[in-house]
N, C-alpha and C positions, 0 to 999 in steps of 0.2 A: 607497206605500211608497217610499221612496229606492234608489238603486243604490248597496248599502255599499262596492263596490270604486271607484268614484270617489270615494267619500266619503273612505276609509284615503288614495288617491293626492292629495286636495286637502291632505287633510290632514300627508301624507308632505312636500309641497312648503312647508305653512305651516313645518312643525316646520322646515326647513333652512332656509327664507328666517328664520326666530327666530335659527338659530344665526348665521346670518350677520351679522345684527343684533349679536348678542352678543358676534362674536369684532370688530367693528369698532369700538363700541364699549371695547371693557376697553382702548383705548391712551387714551381721553379718561377725566382723572381729577378733571377742575371743569368747568362750563360754559365758563368762556373760551376751554377747548382748542378746541371747537368753532369759535372766533370769531375766533383769535389771528392763524389761518394760514390760506394755502386748502390743505392737506392736512387740517383741521379743519372748515370749510366745504364742502370735499367728501363729509367722511364724515357729516356733517349729513345732504346732498343725497343721499348713498344711501340713508342712516337712512330718511329722510322716501319714499322713493321704494317700500320694498321694506313701511314700513307702510301703504303707500296699497293695494299689492298684496295685502297680507294681512288687512288688512279689508274689500275687495273678497270675498275666498274667504270670508271668513265670512260676507258677508254673503246669499253663492251658497248656504254650507251652510245658513243659519237658514231660508232661502227653500225649498230643496230637503229640507231635512228639515221642513217646516212647522213651524216652530218645538221641534220634540221634540226635537233635540239638547241643543243648547245648555243650555235651560233643566236640563239632566242636570247642569250645571258650577255653581251657583249662587255661586258662591268667587270667577267673574269676574264682571269689570263688563262685559256682551256687549253693553250700548248704548255705551259708552265705545271698546271693541274697533272696531266693526262705524259708530262715527260719525268716529272718527280720518283715515277715508278723506276724507272729504267737509271737515272742517275745514284740512289739509293741502295737498288738490287745490284751493281755492277760496283756499285764503290763502296759498300757496306762497313770494310773495315777502316774508309775514311772518312767517316761521315760528318760533315761538320758543324757541331752544337749552337754554333751562330744562325745559319741557317731555320736550323731546327727551330729555333728560341722566339730568329725573327719570323716566321712563316707563322708557329703559334700565336705570335703576339698582334701581329698586324693584317695578314690575309686569312687567318681559320676562323674568326666573328663576319667576316664579310660573305665567304662561301658559305658558312652556315645559314645563315640570312639568306643567300640565294638558293640553295639545297629548300629549304622551305618553303619559298616562293614557289618554287618548280615543282614542290610536291603539291600546293596548294593549285597554282595554276592548273596541272593534271588532273586531282579530282574534281576542281571545279568545271573542267571541261568535258568531263567523263559521266557529268552531272546531268548534262543541257543535250 
């Protein structure tokens, strides 16, 4: 059995990090916005670093829950979420701005919603 309070704390950290990414990428209207200025490159770097931390936390959560939690939310590509850490950290100087742009605009809102649902479910389960 895993520590529900620790799990909740990790999910809160992930949710806060996802919200930071969403805030940072909101000013990026095109892929070129990441590449055309120092500001854009700084945003790309910061988003990539946060994604690495999020991915690492999901790997820990999956390990600590022995694979039982994430499978309850099959609408998310957990292999991709956990794997982006390896891609970004090993290919840091070759980060594809288009991948980050698409992730932020297409996948991020759904992941935020799922993490918030997970938090709600954990809190609800803990109180029953």
